[in-house]
PDB file of all heavy atoms in Angstrom:
ATOM      1  N   MET A   1       9.837  61.526 199.439  1.00  0.00           N
ATOM      2  CA  MET A   1       9.691  62.344 198.258  1.00  0.00           C
ATOM      3  C   MET A   1      11.006  62.369 197.523  1.00  0.00           C
ATOM      4  O   MET A   1      11.800  63.272 197.673  1.00  0.00           O
ATOM      5  CB  MET A   1       9.235  63.732 198.731  1.00  0.00           C
ATOM      6  CG  MET A   1       9.066  64.654 197.556  1.00  0.00           C
ATOM      7  SD  MET A   1       8.308  66.163 198.117  1.00  0.00           S
ATOM      8  CE  MET A   1       7.945  66.836 196.526  1.00  0.00           C
ATOM      9  N   LYS A   2      11.239  61.365 196.734  1.00  0.00           N
ATOM     10  CA  LYS A   2      12.451  61.283 195.971  1.00  0.00           C
ATOM     11  C   LYS A   2      12.164  61.599 194.502  1.00  0.00           C
ATOM     12  O   LYS A   2      11.011  61.753 194.128  1.00  0.00           O
ATOM     13  CB  LYS A   2      13.034  59.867 196.110  1.00  0.00           C
ATOM     14  CG  LYS A   2      13.444  59.558 197.503  1.00  0.00           C
ATOM     15  CD  LYS A   2      14.160  58.264 197.579  1.00  0.00           C
ATOM     16  CE  LYS A   2      14.535  58.028 199.034  1.00  0.00           C
ATOM     17  NZ  LYS A   2      15.481  56.987 199.217  1.00  0.00           N
ATOM     18  N   GLY A   3      13.212  61.700 193.739  1.00  0.00           N
ATOM     19  CA  GLY A   3      13.016  61.922 192.319  1.00  0.00           C
ATOM     20  C   GLY A   3      13.771  63.143 191.837  1.00  0.00           C
ATOM     21  O   GLY A   3      14.739  63.586 192.450  1.00  0.00           O
ATOM     22  N   ASN A   4      13.305  63.664 190.746  1.00  0.00           N
ATOM     23  CA  ASN A   4      13.905  64.779 190.108  1.00  0.00           C
ATOM     24  C   ASN A   4      13.880  66.010 190.994  1.00  0.00           C
ATOM     25  O   ASN A   4      12.812  66.405 191.490  1.00  0.00           O
ATOM     26  CB  ASN A   4      13.162  65.075 188.797  1.00  0.00           C
ATOM     27  CG  ASN A   4      13.782  66.146 187.985  1.00  0.00           C
ATOM     28  OD1 ASN A   4      14.671  66.865 188.428  1.00  0.00           O
ATOM     29  ND2 ASN A   4      13.332  66.249 186.749  1.00  0.00           N
ATOM     30  N   ILE A   5      15.033  66.646 191.234  1.00  0.00           N
ATOM     31  CA  ILE A   5      15.104  67.797 192.116  1.00  0.00           C
ATOM     32  C   ILE A   5      14.243  68.947 191.585  1.00  0.00           C
ATOM     33  O   ILE A   5      13.560  69.624 192.342  1.00  0.00           O
ATOM     34  CB  ILE A   5      16.578  68.245 192.321  1.00  0.00           C
ATOM     35  CG1 ILE A   5      17.336  67.149 193.064  1.00  0.00           C
ATOM     36  CG2 ILE A   5      16.668  69.552 193.050  1.00  0.00           C
ATOM     37  CD1 ILE A   5      18.809  67.415 193.204  1.00  0.00           C
ATOM     38  N   GLU A   6      14.337  69.214 190.287  1.00  0.00           N
ATOM     39  CA  GLU A   6      13.547  70.327 189.711  1.00  0.00           C
ATOM     40  C   GLU A   6      12.048  70.106 189.927  1.00  0.00           C
ATOM     41  O   GLU A   6      11.312  71.020 190.271  1.00  0.00           O
ATOM     42  CB  GLU A   6      13.843  70.497 188.247  1.00  0.00           C
ATOM     43  CG  GLU A   6      15.250  71.015 187.970  1.00  0.00           C
ATOM     44  CD  GLU A   6      15.539  71.183 186.509  1.00  0.00           C
ATOM     45  OE1 GLU A   6      14.614  71.121 185.679  1.00  0.00           O
ATOM     46  OE2 GLU A   6      16.724  71.386 186.161  1.00  0.00           O
ATOM     47  N   GLU A   7      11.629  68.876 189.715  1.00  0.00           N
ATOM     48  CA  GLU A   7      10.206  68.550 189.877  1.00  0.00           C
ATOM     49  C   GLU A   7       9.778  68.729 191.346  1.00  0.00           C
ATOM     50  O   GLU A   7       8.717  69.324 191.637  1.00  0.00           O
ATOM     51  CB  GLU A   7       9.981  67.103 189.436  1.00  0.00           C
ATOM     52  CG  GLU A   7       8.523  66.694 189.386  1.00  0.00           C
ATOM     53  CD  GLU A   7       8.412  65.297 188.802  1.00  0.00           C
ATOM     54  OE1 GLU A   7       8.952  64.983 187.729  1.00  0.00           O
ATOM     55  OE2 GLU A   7       7.756  64.450 189.518  1.00  0.00           O
ATOM     56  N   ARG A   8      10.599  68.245 192.251  1.00  0.00           N
ATOM     57  CA  ARG A   8      10.310  68.377 193.674  1.00  0.00           C
ATOM     58  C   ARG A   8      10.294  69.864 194.071  1.00  0.00           C
ATOM     59  O   ARG A   8       9.412  70.305 194.818  1.00  0.00           O
ATOM     60  CB  ARG A   8      11.359  67.638 194.476  1.00  0.00           C
ATOM     61  CG  ARG A   8      11.107  67.671 195.984  1.00  0.00           C
ATOM     62  CD  ARG A   8      11.989  66.749 196.723  1.00  0.00           C
ATOM     63  NE  ARG A   8      13.383  67.103 196.607  1.00  0.00           N
ATOM     64  CZ  ARG A   8      14.405  66.294 196.821  1.00  0.00           C
ATOM     65  NH1 ARG A   8      14.173  65.047 197.114  1.00  0.00           N
ATOM     66  NH2 ARG A   8      15.643  66.741 196.694  1.00  0.00           N
ATOM     67  N   ALA A   9      11.231  70.649 193.567  1.00  0.00           N
ATOM     68  CA  ALA A   9      11.277  72.072 193.893  1.00  0.00           C
ATOM     69  C   ALA A   9      10.009  72.779 193.394  1.00  0.00           C
ATOM     70  O   ALA A   9       9.472  73.636 194.111  1.00  0.00           O
ATOM     71  CB  ALA A   9      12.533  72.713 193.274  1.00  0.00           C
ATOM     72  N   CYS A  10       9.544  72.388 192.208  1.00  0.00           N
ATOM     73  CA  CYS A  10       8.306  73.011 191.680  1.00  0.00           C
ATOM     74  C   CYS A  10       7.090  72.643 192.498  1.00  0.00           C
ATOM     75  O   CYS A  10       6.256  73.481 192.783  1.00  0.00           O
ATOM     76  CB  CYS A  10       8.111  72.612 190.244  1.00  0.00           C
ATOM     77  SG  CYS A  10       9.286  73.400 189.075  1.00  0.00           S
ATOM     78  N   GLU A  11       7.057  71.379 192.942  1.00  0.00           N
ATOM     79  CA  GLU A  11       5.947  70.958 193.782  1.00  0.00           C
ATOM     80  C   GLU A  11       5.940  71.683 195.120  1.00  0.00           C
ATOM     81  O   GLU A  11       4.886  72.110 195.608  1.00  0.00           O
ATOM     82  CB  GLU A  11       6.008  69.442 194.029  1.00  0.00           C
ATOM     83  CG  GLU A  11       5.670  68.587 192.837  1.00  0.00           C
ATOM     84  CD  GLU A  11       5.787  67.101 193.145  1.00  0.00           C
ATOM     85  OE1 GLU A  11       5.498  66.704 194.287  1.00  0.00           O
ATOM     86  OE2 GLU A  11       6.140  66.363 192.228  1.00  0.00           O
ATOM     87  N   LEU A  12       7.134  71.804 195.698  1.00  0.00           N
ATOM     88  CA  LEU A  12       7.235  72.536 196.975  1.00  0.00           C
ATOM     89  C   LEU A  12       6.861  73.979 196.822  1.00  0.00           C
ATOM     90  O   LEU A  12       6.111  74.550 197.647  1.00  0.00           O
ATOM     91  CB  LEU A  12       8.674  72.444 197.507  1.00  0.00           C
ATOM     92  CG  LEU A  12       9.034  71.095 198.136  1.00  0.00           C
ATOM     93  CD1 LEU A  12      10.535  70.942 198.212  1.00  0.00           C
ATOM     94  CD2 LEU A  12       8.417  70.976 199.498  1.00  0.00           C
ATOM     95  N   ALA A  13       7.341  74.638 195.740  1.00  0.00           N
ATOM     96  CA  ALA A  13       7.015  76.024 195.514  1.00  0.00           C
ATOM     97  C   ALA A  13       5.533  76.228 195.344  1.00  0.00           C
ATOM     98  O   ALA A  13       4.953  77.158 195.938  1.00  0.00           O
ATOM     99  CB  ALA A  13       7.760  76.539 194.280  1.00  0.00           C
ATOM    100  N   ALA A  14       4.910  75.362 194.573  1.00  0.00           N
ATOM    101  CA  ALA A  14       3.433  75.484 194.338  1.00  0.00           C
ATOM    102  C   ALA A  14       2.724  75.299 195.680  1.00  0.00           C
ATOM    103  O   ALA A  14       1.772  76.059 195.957  1.00  0.00           O
ATOM    104  CB  ALA A  14       3.016  74.449 193.332  1.00  0.00           C
ATOM    105  N   TYR A  15       3.136  74.336 196.483  1.00  0.00           N
ATOM    106  CA  TYR A  15       2.469  74.104 197.754  1.00  0.00           C
ATOM    107  C   TYR A  15       2.606  75.338 198.665  1.00  0.00           C
ATOM    108  O   TYR A  15       1.627  75.755 199.285  1.00  0.00           O
ATOM    109  CB  TYR A  15       3.081  72.858 198.442  1.00  0.00           C
ATOM    110  CG  TYR A  15       2.460  72.578 199.776  1.00  0.00           C
ATOM    111  CD1 TYR A  15       1.249  71.895 199.871  1.00  0.00           C
ATOM    112  CD2 TYR A  15       3.067  72.989 200.962  1.00  0.00           C
ATOM    113  CE1 TYR A  15       0.676  71.656 201.105  1.00  0.00           C
ATOM    114  CE2 TYR A  15       2.492  72.756 202.191  1.00  0.00           C
ATOM    115  CZ  TYR A  15       1.311  72.100 202.256  1.00  0.00           C
ATOM    116  OH  TYR A  15       0.691  71.821 203.470  1.00  0.00           O
ATOM    117  N   ILE A  16       3.789  75.898 198.735  1.00  0.00           N
ATOM    118  CA  ILE A  16       4.048  77.054 199.604  1.00  0.00           C
ATOM    119  C   ILE A  16       3.212  78.243 199.144  1.00  0.00           C
ATOM    120  O   ILE A  16       2.583  78.910 199.966  1.00  0.00           O
ATOM    121  CB  ILE A  16       5.553  77.388 199.616  1.00  0.00           C
ATOM    122  CG1 ILE A  16       6.315  76.296 200.392  1.00  0.00           C
ATOM    123  CG2 ILE A  16       5.772  78.750 200.259  1.00  0.00           C
ATOM    124  CD1 ILE A  16       7.837  76.393 200.249  1.00  0.00           C
ATOM    125  N   ILE A  17       3.167  78.488 197.830  1.00  0.00           N
ATOM    126  CA  ILE A  17       2.418  79.632 197.325  1.00  0.00           C
ATOM    127  C   ILE A  17       0.905  79.411 197.496  1.00  0.00           C
ATOM    128  O   ILE A  17       0.209  80.316 198.000  1.00  0.00           O
ATOM    129  CB  ILE A  17       2.753  79.847 195.829  1.00  0.00           C
ATOM    130  CG1 ILE A  17       4.213  80.316 195.749  1.00  0.00           C
ATOM    131  CG2 ILE A  17       1.819  80.858 195.207  1.00  0.00           C
ATOM    132  CD1 ILE A  17       4.767  80.293 194.351  1.00  0.00           C
ATOM    133  N   GLU A  18       0.414  78.254 197.099  1.00  0.00           N
ATOM    134  CA  GLU A  18      -1.025  78.011 197.153  1.00  0.00           C
ATOM    135  C   GLU A  18      -1.584  77.987 198.560  1.00  0.00           C
ATOM    136  O   GLU A  18      -2.700  78.422 198.797  1.00  0.00           O
ATOM    137  CB  GLU A  18      -1.364  76.679 196.460  1.00  0.00           C
ATOM    138  CG  GLU A  18      -1.177  76.715 194.964  1.00  0.00           C
ATOM    139  CD  GLU A  18      -1.311  75.336 194.311  1.00  0.00           C
ATOM    140  OE1 GLU A  18      -1.633  74.369 195.006  1.00  0.00           O
ATOM    141  OE2 GLU A  18      -1.057  75.279 193.096  1.00  0.00           O
ATOM    142  N   ASN A  19      -0.768  77.468 199.503  1.00  0.00           N
ATOM    143  CA  ASN A  19      -1.249  77.332 200.881  1.00  0.00           C
ATOM    144  C   ASN A  19      -0.750  78.456 201.817  1.00  0.00           C
ATOM    145  O   ASN A  19      -1.042  78.443 202.987  1.00  0.00           O
ATOM    146  CB  ASN A  19      -0.851  75.969 201.426  1.00  0.00           C
ATOM    147  CG  ASN A  19      -1.547  74.868 200.696  1.00  0.00           C
ATOM    148  OD1 ASN A  19      -2.741  74.673 200.832  1.00  0.00           O
ATOM    149  ND2 ASN A  19      -0.778  74.154 199.876  1.00  0.00           N
ATOM    150  N   ARG A  20       0.039  79.380 201.229  1.00  0.00           N
ATOM    151  CA  ARG A  20       0.576  80.475 202.001  1.00  0.00           C
ATOM    152  C   ARG A  20       1.203  79.986 203.301  1.00  0.00           C
ATOM    153  O   ARG A  20       0.866  80.405 204.393  1.00  0.00           O
ATOM    154  CB  ARG A  20      -0.474  81.548 202.254  1.00  0.00           C
ATOM    155  CG  ARG A  20      -1.028  82.148 200.958  1.00  0.00           C
ATOM    156  CD  ARG A  20      -2.074  83.202 201.233  1.00  0.00           C
ATOM    157  NE  ARG A  20      -1.538  84.273 202.093  1.00  0.00           N
ATOM    158  CZ  ARG A  20      -1.098  85.432 201.649  1.00  0.00           C
ATOM    159  NH1 ARG A  20      -1.095  85.680 200.352  1.00  0.00           N
ATOM    160  NH2 ARG A  20      -0.660  86.338 202.470  1.00  0.00           N
ATOM    161  N   THR A  21       2.093  79.024 203.141  1.00  0.00           N
ATOM    162  CA  THR A  21       2.712  78.362 204.263  1.00  0.00           C
ATOM    163  C   THR A  21       4.188  78.679 204.353  1.00  0.00           C
ATOM    164  O   THR A  21       4.748  79.318 203.468  1.00  0.00           O
ATOM    165  CB  THR A  21       2.495  76.849 204.137  1.00  0.00           C
ATOM    166  OG1 THR A  21       2.869  76.190 205.333  1.00  0.00           O
ATOM    167  CG2 THR A  21       3.244  76.244 202.976  1.00  0.00           C
ATOM    168  N   THR A  22       4.848  78.228 205.401  1.00  0.00           N
ATOM    169  CA  THR A  22       6.264  78.475 205.594  1.00  0.00           C
ATOM    170  C   THR A  22       7.044  77.287 205.041  1.00  0.00           C
ATOM    171  O   THR A  22       6.486  76.204 204.798  1.00  0.00           O
ATOM    172  CB  THR A  22       6.586  78.629 207.090  1.00  0.00           C
ATOM    173  OG1 THR A  22       6.322  77.389 207.743  1.00  0.00           O
ATOM    174  CG2 THR A  22       5.799  79.763 207.739  1.00  0.00           C
ATOM    175  N   VAL A  23       8.356  77.507 204.885  1.00  0.00           N
ATOM    176  CA  VAL A  23       9.233  76.438 204.446  1.00  0.00           C
ATOM    177  C   VAL A  23       9.223  75.287 205.438  1.00  0.00           C
ATOM    178  O   VAL A  23       9.161  74.109 205.077  1.00  0.00           O
ATOM    179  CB  VAL A  23      10.657  76.976 204.265  1.00  0.00           C
ATOM    180  CG1 VAL A  23      11.663  75.826 204.054  1.00  0.00           C
ATOM    181  CG2 VAL A  23      10.741  77.932 203.101  1.00  0.00           C
ATOM    182  N   ARG A  24       9.192  75.608 206.723  1.00  0.00           N
ATOM    183  CA  ARG A  24       9.164  74.605 207.741  1.00  0.00           C
ATOM    184  C   ARG A  24       7.913  73.751 207.657  1.00  0.00           C
ATOM    185  O   ARG A  24       7.938  72.524 207.747  1.00  0.00           O
ATOM    186  CB  ARG A  24       9.236  75.242 209.132  1.00  0.00           C
ATOM    187  CG  ARG A  24       9.348  74.272 210.251  1.00  0.00           C
ATOM    188  CD  ARG A  24       9.580  75.022 211.557  1.00  0.00           C
ATOM    189  NE  ARG A  24      10.838  75.758 211.438  1.00  0.00           N
ATOM    190  CZ  ARG A  24      11.769  75.780 212.356  1.00  0.00           C
ATOM    191  NH1 ARG A  24      11.615  75.114 213.453  1.00  0.00           N
ATOM    192  NH2 ARG A  24      12.885  76.450 212.179  1.00  0.00           N
ATOM    193  N   GLU A  25       6.765  74.389 207.425  1.00  0.00           N
ATOM    194  CA  GLU A  25       5.516  73.631 207.314  1.00  0.00           C
ATOM    195  C   GLU A  25       5.474  72.789 206.063  1.00  0.00           C
ATOM    196  O   GLU A  25       4.976  71.648 206.071  1.00  0.00           O
ATOM    197  CB  GLU A  25       4.331  74.595 207.314  1.00  0.00           C
ATOM    198  CG  GLU A  25       4.092  75.277 208.667  1.00  0.00           C
ATOM    199  CD  GLU A  25       3.130  76.428 208.594  1.00  0.00           C
ATOM    200  OE1 GLU A  25       2.921  76.973 207.493  1.00  0.00           O
ATOM    201  OE2 GLU A  25       2.599  76.798 209.630  1.00  0.00           O
ATOM    202  N   ALA A  26       6.039  73.305 204.949  1.00  0.00           N
ATOM    203  CA  ALA A  26       6.082  72.542 203.722  1.00  0.00           C
ATOM    204  C   ALA A  26       6.969  71.320 203.871  1.00  0.00           C
ATOM    205  O   ALA A  26       6.653  70.236 203.420  1.00  0.00           O
ATOM    206  CB  ALA A  26       6.580  73.410 202.573  1.00  0.00           C
ATOM    207  N   ALA A  27       8.106  71.506 204.541  1.00  0.00           N
ATOM    208  CA  ALA A  27       9.024  70.408 204.776  1.00  0.00           C
ATOM    209  C   ALA A  27       8.339  69.294 205.583  1.00  0.00           C
ATOM    210  O   ALA A  27       8.458  68.118 205.232  1.00  0.00           O
ATOM    211  CB  ALA A  27      10.268  70.879 205.522  1.00  0.00           C
ATOM    212  N   ARG A  28       7.647  69.686 206.605  1.00  0.00           N
ATOM    213  CA  ARG A  28       6.924  68.709 207.418  1.00  0.00           C
ATOM    214  C   ARG A  28       5.876  67.967 206.573  1.00  0.00           C
ATOM    215  O   ARG A  28       5.734  66.760 206.672  1.00  0.00           O
ATOM    216  CB  ARG A  28       6.250  69.419 208.607  1.00  0.00           C
ATOM    217  CG  ARG A  28       5.719  68.484 209.626  1.00  0.00           C
ATOM    218  CD  ARG A  28       5.169  69.196 210.866  1.00  0.00           C
ATOM    219  NE  ARG A  28       6.110  70.207 211.388  1.00  0.00           N
ATOM    220  CZ  ARG A  28       5.809  71.453 211.614  1.00  0.00           C
ATOM    221  NH1 ARG A  28       4.575  71.923 211.370  1.00  0.00           N
ATOM    222  NH2 ARG A  28       6.701  72.318 212.081  1.00  0.00           N
ATOM    223  N   ARG A  29       5.155  68.672 205.750  1.00  0.00           N
ATOM    224  CA  ARG A  29       4.085  68.083 204.898  1.00  0.00           C
ATOM    225  C   ARG A  29       4.674  67.064 203.904  1.00  0.00           C
ATOM    226  O   ARG A  29       4.085  66.053 203.664  1.00  0.00           O
ATOM    227  CB  ARG A  29       3.378  69.207 204.157  1.00  0.00           C
ATOM    228  CG  ARG A  29       2.489  68.801 203.005  1.00  0.00           C
ATOM    229  CD  ARG A  29       1.278  68.039 203.475  1.00  0.00           C
ATOM    230  NE  ARG A  29       0.367  67.810 202.414  1.00  0.00           N
ATOM    231  CZ  ARG A  29       0.426  66.815 201.533  1.00  0.00           C
ATOM    232  NH1 ARG A  29       1.392  65.938 201.618  1.00  0.00           N
ATOM    233  NH2 ARG A  29      -0.458  66.661 200.582  1.00  0.00           N
ATOM    234  N   PHE A  30       5.868  67.390 203.330  1.00  0.00           N
ATOM    235  CA  PHE A  30       6.465  66.530 202.361  1.00  0.00           C
ATOM    236  C   PHE A  30       7.430  65.499 202.966  1.00  0.00           C
ATOM    237  O   PHE A  30       8.014  64.677 202.247  1.00  0.00           O
ATOM    238  CB  PHE A  30       7.210  67.345 201.295  1.00  0.00           C
ATOM    239  CG  PHE A  30       6.266  68.015 200.306  1.00  0.00           C
ATOM    240  CD1 PHE A  30       5.679  69.235 200.578  1.00  0.00           C
ATOM    241  CD2 PHE A  30       5.910  67.388 199.119  1.00  0.00           C
ATOM    242  CE1 PHE A  30       4.815  69.843 199.692  1.00  0.00           C
ATOM    243  CE2 PHE A  30       5.046  67.944 198.224  1.00  0.00           C
ATOM    244  CZ  PHE A  30       4.480  69.210 198.507  1.00  0.00           C
ATOM    245  N   GLY A  31       7.632  65.554 204.265  1.00  0.00           N
ATOM    246  CA  GLY A  31       8.477  64.585 204.940  1.00  0.00           C
ATOM    247  C   GLY A  31       9.969  64.714 204.652  1.00  0.00           C
ATOM    248  O   GLY A  31      10.673  63.729 204.563  1.00  0.00           O
ATOM    249  N   ILE A  32      10.400  65.986 204.454  1.00  0.00           N
ATOM    250  CA  ILE A  32      11.800  66.234 204.212  1.00  0.00           C
ATOM    251  C   ILE A  32      12.253  67.326 205.192  1.00  0.00           C
ATOM    252  O   ILE A  32      11.435  67.956 205.855  1.00  0.00           O
ATOM    253  CB  ILE A  32      12.060  66.707 202.751  1.00  0.00           C
ATOM    254  CG1 ILE A  32      11.224  67.927 202.399  1.00  0.00           C
ATOM    255  CG2 ILE A  32      11.775  65.544 201.780  1.00  0.00           C
ATOM    256  CD1 ILE A  32      11.501  68.473 201.018  1.00  0.00           C
ATOM    257  N   SER A  33      13.564  67.573 205.224  1.00  0.00           N
ATOM    258  CA  SER A  33      14.045  68.553 206.150  1.00  0.00           C
ATOM    259  C   SER A  33      13.931  69.981 205.541  1.00  0.00           C
ATOM    260  O   SER A  33      13.830  70.145 204.335  1.00  0.00           O
ATOM    261  CB  SER A  33      15.531  68.311 206.488  1.00  0.00           C
ATOM    262  OG  SER A  33      16.332  68.609 205.376  1.00  0.00           O
ATOM    263  N   LYS A  34      13.939  70.938 206.430  1.00  0.00           N
ATOM    264  CA  LYS A  34      13.872  72.331 206.006  1.00  0.00           C
ATOM    265  C   LYS A  34      15.087  72.674 205.124  1.00  0.00           C
ATOM    266  O   LYS A  34      14.975  73.413 204.151  1.00  0.00           O
ATOM    267  CB  LYS A  34      13.811  73.232 207.253  1.00  0.00           C
ATOM    268  CG  LYS A  34      13.682  74.677 206.977  1.00  0.00           C
ATOM    269  CD  LYS A  34      13.570  75.494 208.239  1.00  0.00           C
ATOM    270  CE  LYS A  34      14.914  75.445 208.933  1.00  0.00           C
ATOM    271  NZ  LYS A  34      15.208  76.439 209.902  1.00  0.00           N
ATOM    272  N   SER A  35      16.219  72.101 205.491  1.00  0.00           N
ATOM    273  CA  SER A  35      17.461  72.337 204.697  1.00  0.00           C
ATOM    274  C   SER A  35      17.297  71.809 203.272  1.00  0.00           C
ATOM    275  O   SER A  35      17.766  72.452 202.304  1.00  0.00           O
ATOM    276  CB  SER A  35      18.650  71.662 205.364  1.00  0.00           C
ATOM    277  OG  SER A  35      18.885  72.222 206.622  1.00  0.00           O
ATOM    278  N   THR A  36      16.640  70.695 203.112  1.00  0.00           N
ATOM    279  CA  THR A  36      16.417  70.100 201.781  1.00  0.00           C
ATOM    280  C   THR A  36      15.552  71.044 200.961  1.00  0.00           C
ATOM    281  O   THR A  36      15.821  71.242 199.762  1.00  0.00           O
ATOM    282  CB  THR A  36      15.761  68.737 201.897  1.00  0.00           C
ATOM    283  OG1 THR A  36      16.623  67.889 202.633  1.00  0.00           O
ATOM    284  CG2 THR A  36      15.535  68.111 200.511  1.00  0.00           C
ATOM    285  N   VAL A  37      14.547  71.647 201.554  1.00  0.00           N
ATOM    286  CA  VAL A  37      13.694  72.588 200.830  1.00  0.00           C
ATOM    287  C   VAL A  37      14.557  73.758 200.335  1.00  0.00           C
ATOM    288  O   VAL A  37      14.476  74.146 199.161  1.00  0.00           O
ATOM    289  CB  VAL A  37      12.574  73.114 201.739  1.00  0.00           C
ATOM    290  CG1 VAL A  37      11.765  74.182 200.998  1.00  0.00           C
ATOM    291  CG2 VAL A  37      11.652  71.975 202.151  1.00  0.00           C
ATOM    292  N   HIS A  38      15.396  74.301 201.169  1.00  0.00           N
ATOM    293  CA  HIS A  38      16.238  75.396 200.796  1.00  0.00           C
ATOM    294  C   HIS A  38      17.253  74.988 199.717  1.00  0.00           C
ATOM    295  O   HIS A  38      17.468  75.732 198.737  1.00  0.00           O
ATOM    296  CB  HIS A  38      16.984  75.991 202.002  1.00  0.00           C
ATOM    297  CG  HIS A  38      16.134  76.825 202.888  1.00  0.00           C
ATOM    298  ND1 HIS A  38      15.679  78.064 202.518  1.00  0.00           N
ATOM    299  CD2 HIS A  38      15.601  76.565 204.093  1.00  0.00           C
ATOM    300  CE1 HIS A  38      14.967  78.581 203.495  1.00  0.00           C
ATOM    301  NE2 HIS A  38      14.868  77.663 204.441  1.00  0.00           N
ATOM    302  N   MET A  39      17.851  73.852 199.855  1.00  0.00           N
ATOM    303  CA  MET A  39      18.867  73.400 198.903  1.00  0.00           C
ATOM    304  C   MET A  39      18.245  73.121 197.512  1.00  0.00           C
ATOM    305  O   MET A  39      18.825  73.412 196.477  1.00  0.00           O
ATOM    306  CB  MET A  39      19.575  72.148 199.391  1.00  0.00           C
ATOM    307  CG  MET A  39      20.471  72.397 200.570  1.00  0.00           C
ATOM    308  SD  MET A  39      21.723  73.676 200.289  1.00  0.00           S
ATOM    309  CE  MET A  39      22.677  72.924 198.998  1.00  0.00           C
ATOM    310  N   ASP A  40      17.032  72.552 197.482  1.00  0.00           N
ATOM    311  CA  ASP A  40      16.367  72.312 196.200  1.00  0.00           C
ATOM    312  C   ASP A  40      16.048  73.599 195.511  1.00  0.00           C
ATOM    313  O   ASP A  40      16.075  73.685 194.284  1.00  0.00           O
ATOM    314  CB  ASP A  40      15.074  71.537 196.434  1.00  0.00           C
ATOM    315  CG  ASP A  40      15.300  70.050 196.712  1.00  0.00           C
ATOM    316  OD1 ASP A  40      16.484  69.626 196.690  1.00  0.00           O
ATOM    317  OD2 ASP A  40      14.323  69.345 196.994  1.00  0.00           O
ATOM    318  N   GLY A  41      15.787  74.669 196.285  1.00  0.00           N
ATOM    319  CA  GLY A  41      15.440  75.945 195.714  1.00  0.00           C
ATOM    320  C   GLY A  41      16.590  76.656 194.992  1.00  0.00           C
ATOM    321  O   GLY A  41      16.415  77.451 194.127  1.00  0.00           O
ATOM    322  N   VAL A  42      17.820  76.293 195.375  1.00  0.00           N
ATOM    323  CA  VAL A  42      18.964  76.972 194.762  1.00  0.00           C
ATOM    324  C   VAL A  42      19.667  76.147 193.667  1.00  0.00           C
ATOM    325  O   VAL A  42      20.551  76.616 192.994  1.00  0.00           O
ATOM    326  CB  VAL A  42      20.047  77.343 195.817  1.00  0.00           C
ATOM    327  CG1 VAL A  42      19.507  78.383 196.750  1.00  0.00           C
ATOM    328  CG2 VAL A  42      20.517  76.135 196.585  1.00  0.00           C
ATOM    329  N   LYS A  43      19.221  74.901 193.488  1.00  0.00           N
ATOM    330  CA  LYS A  43      19.846  74.056 192.456  1.00  0.00           C
ATOM    331  C   LYS A  43      19.263  74.297 191.133  1.00  0.00           C
ATOM    332  O   LYS A  43      18.306  74.771 190.837  1.00  0.00           O
ATOM    333  CB  LYS A  43      19.701  72.590 192.859  1.00  0.00           C
ATOM    334  CG  LYS A  43      20.602  72.283 194.012  1.00  0.00           C
ATOM    335  CD  LYS A  43      20.630  70.854 194.272  1.00  0.00           C
ATOM    336  CE  LYS A  43      21.594  70.601 195.455  1.00  0.00           C
ATOM    337  NZ  LYS A  43      21.727  69.267 195.788  1.00  0.00           N
TER     338      LYS A  43
END
């Protein structure tokens, strides 16, 4: 899951909200680390 950080952050946020899932589960689904999910959220 490469590309624009803002776009990826929005996709992750939408996935987490729509599926009422955790950051860890979203990271696993998108094939990235939990740390990457957190770092994308603050950029």
